[in-house]
N, C-alpha and C positions, 0 to 999 in steps of 0.2 A: 504491498499498499503505498506508493512514493509520493508525494505531495508534486505537480507539474503548477507551471508560472499561467496562471488563469490570462485570461483577456480583458481586457475593456469591456464593462459592462455597457457602457451608453458612448455615443458622439452626443454633440449639440442636433444635432438632426434627429437621434432616434430614443425615444422615451423608454426609462427605464422600466423590465420586463421583469417580474415575480409569480413562482410558485409558492404562494404562503400553505403551508402544512396550520392547523388550525386545534388546539384544545384547549375545548373553552370549562373543562373540568378541572384546571389547574387553577390552584390559588385559594385564596379565603372565600372565593364566593360574589366577595363585595367590589363592585368598582370595574368587574369585566364587561370589557367591550361584548359586544352582541356582531353579527355577521355583518350587520350593514352598519355600522359604527368605523369595521374595518375598512370594510369596502370604498366607504363614504373618504375616511384619512389616508387611503392610501393614494383615490384619483388627487384628491386635493393635492394630492402632493406630486402629481403627476407620474405615478407608474403605474403601469400598465398591470394591476394584478388577478389571477385566478387563486381565486380561494376554494381552499378543501376542505371540508370540516374533518378533522379523524373521532372516525368511530371509535369503545371500548373494544380492546384486542387486535388491531389496525398494528401489521407489521412497518413499525415506523422508521428504523433504517430500511427494508425492499421497497419502499415507497420513495425516498429519498432516493437509492441506489437506483432504481427508476428515471423519474426522471433529469436524473443527471446523465443517465443512459441515453433519453431521447433529444438531449441537449441542452438542457436549461441550465444558465447563465449564470442564475440566481434563484436560489433558493430559501425564504424565510421560517422559521421554525415559532412557532406562538406559541408558546406553552410556560410549564414548570422548567428546574433541570432535567428530570427526565427526559423529556419531551424535546429537548434542544440535543440531548445526549443523544441520542435515537437517529435526529435527522443529522445529525453528525457523522455519525457512524457511515448512512446511509454516503454521507460527500468524500470524506478521510481519501484521499488518492485520487484523485477525480482533478477537474479546471471549475467544475461550479464554484462559488463566492457561498457564503451563509451570510443571512439575515437572520437578526435577533428581537425577539418581542419578549421580554420575561412576560410571565403571570400568572406565576408559582409562589411560593410561602417566603422565598429563603431569597430566590433570585440572584446563584452566588457566581452565575458563571455571568450575568448580562451586567452584574451589580462591580465584578471584577474590568470591567472592560467602558463599568461609566457611561453604560446602558441605560437610557430612563428606562421607571420602571411603570411611567403610563403608556400603553398603544399608540397616539397620537406623539406622541415626542422621540418613542423610542424608531417610528415609521419616516418621521424627519431626520433620525441618521442616516436610515436605511438609503432615501433620497442623494442623501449629500455624497453616497459612493466612494465610502474611505477603505477599503481592504487593507486588514493585517493578518500579517502569517503568522500563526499560532503551531506553538508549539501542543498535540493532543497523548494522555494515559494510554497503555494498550494493555488489559491484561488476557492473556493467550488470544490477540487479536483483536481483544472487546474495545470498541475506546472505551473513555470514562475523561471527560472535561475539568470536574473538579477533584473527584478522589474514588478509589476501589474499595472495598475493603473484608475481610474476612472474620468470620468468627462471630461477635452478641450481636454488633450492628446490620446487619442481614434479620437478625429475630426483632431486631427495636423497629425495624420498617414491616415488619407483620407484625408487631402487635400498633405500629403508629395506625396501622390501617382499619382497625378495629373502634379504636377512640375515634379518628377523623371522621366514620361514619356515626357513632352515635354522639358528639362534638361539633363537628365541623371543624374545616380546615383551619390553624392557625399556631402561632409557634410556641403559647404557650402548651399545647393539646402535644404536641410533636415533645418537648419536653418532657413532661409527666410518662410521655410510649418508654423515653428512657429510662425513669426509674424505676417505671412497673416493669420494664426489663430485668435492668441489674436485679432483681431484689430477689429473683429466679435461681441465680446460680449457673448459670449457663455452661454445661459441660466445653471444658477446656481447651485446644486444640494442640497437640504436639507436631510441630513445626522441625523442615529444616532450611534454615535460610540462606544462600549462597549470594555471595557479592563479591564483586572481583576476587574469583576465585574462591576464597577465606566463606567458609560452612558454620554455622554456630546450630548450637537446637537451642530452640526456644518451646519451652511451653509459653502459653498465652490465651486470653478470652477475648483477645484483639489485636488485628492489623491493618493500621491504615493508613494505608497512602497515598497524596495526596500531591497537586500538581496545581494547585490553583492560590498562590499563596495568600489573596485576598482572603479566603476562607479561613486560615493561620490565623489572620488577622484578628479576624471578627469573631472565631473562638476562641481566643487569646491565648494563642499557639507559638509557640517554638518553631524552625525550618524552612521562614523563608529563604535563608543563606540556600540553603539546597534549590531551590526552585530558582534560585538568582545565577545560581553554577549551573542551570540548567539541568535538575537532577531530580527527583521526586525525595517530598520528603516521606520518609518511612517512622510510624511513628508504632508503639507496639507496647501493649497496656502489660504492668506486669504481674508475677501470678501470686496473685493474694487468696483470700477467701472472702465469701461475702459483704464481711464489714468494706475488707479495701476496697472493691470492687464497687460497692457502693460511694463512698467515696472517693474513687475519685472520676464516678460518675458526674456528683455533683460539683467539685471540683473544676470540670470538663465544661459545662452549663455556666458555670457562672465566673468563666473566662479565671481560672486561678490554677488550673491545672499546670505542675512546675516540671519541669524536664530531669530524668533521674530521677525522678519519684514519683512522678504518679506513670511517667509514659517516659520510654528508652529513644532516643530519637538518630535514626541513620538516614543517610545521604545517600542516594544508587540513580543511578541511569537507567541499571535494569536488573533486574534482583530476583532469584529462581526457589521458589518456595515447594518443595514436599513433604506431603501428609499421608498416612497411612488408610486415610478412607478415601476412597475413590474420590468420590466427587463433592463438593461444597458449596455451601450457598455462600454468592456470594454481590455485593450489592454497588455500582455504579451510579452514583449519583441520583440516586434516592431508588431506584430499579432492581427489584432482583432478581438476581438469575443462578441457576444452578449449572455449576462449569466443569467440568472431570478434570485432575488435577493430572501431571501437575502446573504449578503454574509462575508463566511467566510473565515481568511484569516492568513496563518502558516506556521511558519518556521519549519520544518521540518529534523531534523538530523541524518545526515547517510543513507541517501534516496538513494543516486547516486555513483557509484563507474566511476570514470573518470581515463582516464591515461592522466599525465601530467611529466615536465618534471624533478619533483622535487618529484613523487611517494609522500609517507605522512608528507613531510617535511612541513613545515608551518600547521598554522591552517588557519587565513584569507584569504579569499579574494578581 
């Protein structure tokens, strides 16, 4: 999946054309645009937009990849981080550029690029047509834009779906899901992690690989220096009992987690992980997928072009 140089999307004589994949079920349910709002905003910004409403169960990467094969020069992802990751998964390694309309709860990817969290303002960014070349994370060739994790976090996401169904989407509900899962003391993983030819045995409840420096900063975590160096920040929870795990979770939510106390930090361009279990539930940007091991993670530079407010200004997100 090698990135190619994308063509210019438009000239003064040619209006910008976009295929827009929309997930209106993302986010907190208030202030979300409807289809007519989106069509109007694109039209007012001079963009010829073909809007496609996603349905539950849609294979988002496959739909984005098909648009790229059909010659689409711009595909816009409108939804939460999971939807945006799905669209990016279909576009990595193609000449198609991605636009972003953040409609989720946390919107780590869009916020890391200073893309506004309201649809009309995000569409204005798309209309300016300023592409930025970005790295993407990969786990067994599956894309992640913010993070990938194994261990307790995929179980947290499962709990979060139940909490959201009852109480609605909110950051408070998301944090409650963390605590609710941690008190159950999930089974720990016995891993062999190899970085730069060095292998270490690790017993942990969570391995969290992050490619987004902004998310680390928002969570009050160290590791931005890894991403600045073109590497993944790999956070590993220490092997502790129920109370230790709960303490780590509270520290993480409050932005008080400390390196070498609440987590260990490794920097790696790539890493190889083996586990006795044949497959594990993996979380990628808030979505869960069961993947067969072993697990190879890497940060691939220049794999995706995204329209941002500043274009190529700045390097680390």
